[in-house]
FINU-270188 format. One line per 2 residues: for each residue x, y, z of N, C-alpha, C, O. Coordinates in steps of 0.001 Angstrom, whole numbers. Layout:
# residues N
X,Y,Z,X,Y,Z,X,Y,Z,X,Y,Z ~ ...
END
This chain:
# residues 109
-14012,394,9789,-13123,-358,8936,-13899,-808,7697,-14987,-1373,7810 ~ -13339,-557,6532,-13959,-987,5291,-13963,-2508,5223,-13047,-3162,5723
-15005,-3071,4598,-15086,-4524,4534,-14344,-5057,3311,-14286,-4395,2275 ~ -13786,-6240,3436,-13131,-6901,2319,-11779,-6331,1926,-11295,-6607,828
-11163,-5550,2788,-9864,-4955,2464,-8779,-6011,2647,-8667,-6633,3703 ~ -7975,-6199,1582,-6933,-7223,1649,-5670,-6695,964,-5667,-6495,-251
-4593,-6467,1730,-3338,-6058,1104,-2588,-7260,532,-2564,-8338,1126 ~ -1972,-7048,-640,-1138,-8077,-1260,189,-7445,-1651,231,-6310,-2127
1266,-8182,-1447,2610,-7653,-1685,3448,-8714,-2372,3369,-9896,-2036 ~ 4252,-8287,-3336,5175,-9196,-4014,6581,-8608,-3928,6869,-7555,-4497
7454,-9321,-3198,8856,-8941,-3008,9702,-10177,-3331,9349,-11277,-2908 ~ 10804,-10025,-4067,11664,-11194,-4302,12125,-11795,-2976,12339,-11069,-2005
12278,-13117,-2932,12727,-13787,-1707,14204,-13537,-1440,14641,-13536,-290 ~ 14989,-13321,-2527,16423,-13103,-2353,16940,-12159,-3439,16308,-11958,-4476
18114,-11590,-3160,18791,-10685,-4090,20254,-10611,-3707,20643,-11015,-2611 ~ 21057,-10095,-4615,22472,-9869,-4317,22618,-8480,-3706,21814,-7590,-3985
23623,-8294,-2888,23870,-6987,-2263,24009,-5921,-3348,24747,-6097,-4317 ~ 23294,-4827,-3172,23343,-3715,-4120,22339,-3812,-5252,22226,-2887,-6057
21601,-4924,-5331,20585,-5065,-6381,19448,-4073,-6187,19103,-3706,-5064 ~ 18881,-3652,-7299,17660,-2852,-7276,16526,-3816,-7618,16505,-4407,-8698
15594,-3966,-6697,14495,-4913,-6865,13194,-4165,-7147,13055,-2985,-6825 ~ 12255,-4869,-7750,10927,-4316,-8010,9958,-4874,-6976,9899,-6082,-6749
9207,-3981,-6359,8210,-4348,-5355,6839,-3971,-5907,6648,-2874,-6432 ~ 5888,-4895,-5782,4535,-4664,-6279,3554,-4827,-5131,3618,-5802,-4382
2645,-3866,-4997,1626,-3946,-3950,249,-3654,-4540,118,-2897,-5502 ~ -757,-4259,-3956,-2134,-4001,-4332,-2970,-4180,-3077,-2770,-5125,-2315
-3902,-3270,-2869,-4815,-3434,-1739,-6246,-3398,-2272,-6633,-2470,-2983 ~ -7020,-4415,-1921,-8423,-4480,-2327,-9199,-3480,-1487,-9323,-3643,-273
-9721,-2444,-2135,-10457,-1394,-1428,-11349,-674,-2433,-10906,-371,-3540 ~ -12589,-397,-2069,-13542,208,-3002,-13214,1645,-3387,-13586,2084,-4475
-12528,2386,-2524,-12082,3750,-2823,-13253,4648,-3275,-13343,5011,-4448 ~ -14123,4991,-2358,-15261,5870,-2654,-14816,7322,-2547,-14309,7733,-1504
-14995,8103,-3602,-14483,9481,-3678,-15241,10488,-2816,-14689,11530,-2461 ~ -16488,10198,-2476,-17299,11159,-1733,-18093,12065,-2652,-18770,12980,-2181
-18025,11831,-3952,-18744,12661,-4931,-19993,11982,-5488,-20803,12637,-6144 ~ -20162,10693,-5242,-21315,9973,-5787,-22471,9973,-4786,-22286,10210,-3592
-23673,9699,-5313,-24861,9602,-4472,-25447,8209,-4590,-25291,7538,-5609 ~ -26136,7776,-3515,-26810,6485,-3551,-28173,6635,-4234,-28495,7717,-4725
-28978,5565,-4271,-30273,5577,-4959,-31265,6566,-4345,-32185,7030,-5018 ~ -31072,6884,-3061,-31959,7831,-2388,-31468,9276,-2536,-32119,10197,-2044
-30352,9481,-3194,-29820,10833,-3402,-28881,11309,-2309,-28462,12466,-2316 ~ -28546,10439,-1375,-27626,10802,-303,-26177,10638,-784,-25850,9694,-1503
-25334,11562,-377,-23923,11474,-740,-23299,10273,-43,-23457,10086,1163 ~ -22590,9464,-819,-21864,8329,-254,-20580,8892,343,-19802,9518,-376
-20336,8689,1627,-19163,9302,2272,-17845,8856,1641,-17712,7727,1170 ~ -16885,9761,1644,-15558,9451,1124,-14944,8337,1960,-15027,8347,3188
-14332,7386,1284,-13636,6289,1952,-12515,5840,1027,-12728,5029,126 ~ -11322,6372,1258,-10182,6011,426,-8980,5657,1291,-8892,6036,2459
-8064,4924,687,-6747,4757,1284,-6047,6075,986,-5808,6395,-178 ~ -5715,6846,2020,-5176,8181,1791,-3658,8270,1906,-3067,9305,1597
-3022,7178,2354,-1560,7199,2494,-1022,5771,2435,-1647,4833,2931 ~ 148,5631,1819,828,4341,1739,2285,4571,2077,2908,5505,1572
2835,3708,2942,4259,3802,3276,4894,2424,3182,4233,1396,3327 ~ 6194,2439,2934,6995,1210,2961,8298,1546,3660,8964,2524,3320
8653,732,4635,9915,877,5360,10715,-409,5191,10147,-1499,5109 ~ 12035,-272,5141,12910,-1434,5088,13870,-1348,6258,14667,-415,6351
13791,-2320,7147,14614,-2341,8366,14519,-1015,9119,15519,-527,9645 ~ 13332,-437,9171,13093,792,9914,13349,2077,9155,13028,3156,9653
13924,1990,7952,14196,3198,7150,13115,3345,6081,12756,2376,5413 ~ 12607,4553,5927,11543,4799,4961,12045,4635,3525,13091,5169,3156
11281,3888,2724,11582,3687,1310,10667,4555,454,11117,5203,-491 ~ 9372,4563,793,8385,5352,55,7292,5798,1013,6911,5066,1926
6800,6995,795,5697,7548,1586,4869,8374,624,5294,9445,192 ~ 3694,7881,289,2889,8595,-702,1498,8900,-177,903,8127,574
999,10056,-599,-351,10487,-268,-1255,10175,-1449,-884,10406,-2600 ~ -2437,9652,-1164,-3406,9341,-2215,-4614,10260,-2058,-4973,10661,-951
-5227,10579,-3186,-6362,11493,-3224,-7572,10793,-3842,-7428,9690,-4369 ~ -8768,11404,-3793,-9975,10736,-4282,-9908,10247,-5731,-10680,9359,-6093
-9041,10771,-6559,-8965,10330,-7953,-8258,8982,-8113,-8221,8438,-9216 ~ -7703,8443,-7044,-7009,7155,-7126,-8027,6057,-7445,-9180,6129,-7019
-7603,5061,-8181,-8530,4016,-8619,-8892,3045,-7491,-8234,2985,-6453 ~ -9947,2303,-7735,-10316,1206,-6856,-9169,200,-6844,-8495,13,-7857
-8948,-437,-5717,-7881,-1433,-5574,-6527,-870,-6013,-5932,-1375,-6966 ~ -6034,165,-5334,-4800,821,-5780,-3591,-119,-5845,-3298,-876,-4920
-2915,-28,-6977,-1722,-826,-7264,-533,122,-7261,-555,1160,-7923 ~ 497,-235,-6518,1708,581,-6460,2895,-328,-6771,3057,-1387,-6166
3719,101,-7721,4943,-617,-8068,6095,363,-7957,6019,1482,-8464 ~ 7165,-61,-7289,8329,806,-7129,9581,-30,-6992,9508,-1247,-6819
10710,610,-7069,12003,-70,-6972,12699,336,-5681,12504,1439,-5170 ~ 13516,-579,-5165,14289,-311,-3950,15636,-1007,-4066,15731,-2121,-4580
16658,-348,-3590,17995,-933,-3568,18176,-1628,-2222,17900,-1049,-1171 ~ 18646,-2886,-2267,18859,-3638,-1035,20338,-3957,-868,20982,-4471,-1783
20865,-3648,305,22271,-3906,616,22432,-4966,1699,23530,-5479,1918 ~ 21321,-5295,2382,21382,-6256,3479,20051,-6991,3576,19030,-6518,3079
20076,-8138,4214,18842,-8878,4454,17963,-8082,5421,18463,-7299,6230 ~ 16677,-8288,5328,15796,-7583,6251,14339,-7756,5893,13957,-8655,5145
13534,-6861,6455,12085,-6949,6284,11521,-5632,5766,11839,-4554,6268 ~ 10685,-5751,4758,9905,-4613,4273,8594,-4597,5040,7943,-5632,5185
8207,-3441,5525,6921,-3277,6217,6083,-2312,5391,6516,-1197,5101 ~ 4885,-2740,5014,3986,-1961,4177,2786,-1538,5010,2217,-2351,5738
2399,-270,4908,1282,243,5705,375,1102,4831,838,2005,4134 ~ -919,811,4878,-1933,1597,4179,-2823,2238,5232,-3221,1581,6194
-3138,3520,5056,-3959,4271,6004,-5282,4632,5342,-5306,5198,4249 ~ -6388,4300,6017,-7731,4522,5502,-8317,5798,6118,-7951,6187,7227
-9230,6442,5386,-9912,7638,5895,-10610,7389,7231,-10689,8287,8069 ~ -11118,6161,7430,-11867,5882,8656,-10958,5604,9856,-11441,5246,10930
-9649,5766,9678,-8707,5549,10766,-8111,4147,10799,-7205,3872,11585 ~ -8618,3264,9949,-8081,1908,9903,-6678,1918,9310,-6354,2741,8454
-5860,995,9780,-4500,833,9268,-4341,-626,8882,-4627,-1525,9672 ~ -3881,-853,7652,-3673,-2204,7142,-2178,-2398,6936,-1504,-1533,6377
-1664,-3535,7391,-213,-3759,7333,95,-5120,6710,-693,-6062,6783 ~ 1272,-5179,6100,1813,-6427,5572,3324,-6326,5702,3873,-5226,5765
3992,-7461,5740,5448,-7480,5838,5985,-8620,4989,5369,-9680,4886 ~ 7135,-8388,4386,7828,-9418,3596,9317,-9314,3849,9875,-8219,3921
9950,-10461,3982,11406,-10500,4218,12135,-10788,2910,11587,-11377,1978 ~ 13402,-10346,2878,14267,-10632,1740,15630,-11027,2286,16105,-10465,3273
16254,-12004,1629,17592,-12454,2010,18584,-11925,977,18426,-12153,-222 ~ 19597,-11223,1450,20622,-10657,565,21906,-11443,766,22354,-11649,1894
22496,-11881,-352,23734,-12661,-265,24901,-11879,-841,26029,-12374,-855
END
């Protein structure tokens, strides 16, 4: 597990039925590409968040694959249409097998 990894998510607390909302996510992660060498000349192993998913009430909203060119602390912003109250579940998958999760609820009136 990479050290210091912290997912952050921003979802509106409420919306009207049928609204399209903006969701912002950021995960603190060094994102090592596997192409750099340390001071001794050894290759620093690849360590990236390679996949990000978001589900709303069990239905997939976004599923994206990330590659070594992704920046440190990847930021993802996307839109989602909400018709009912529920919970967004966010999942980041690391090369080392670690899985980082966060969840946020929204109330729809």
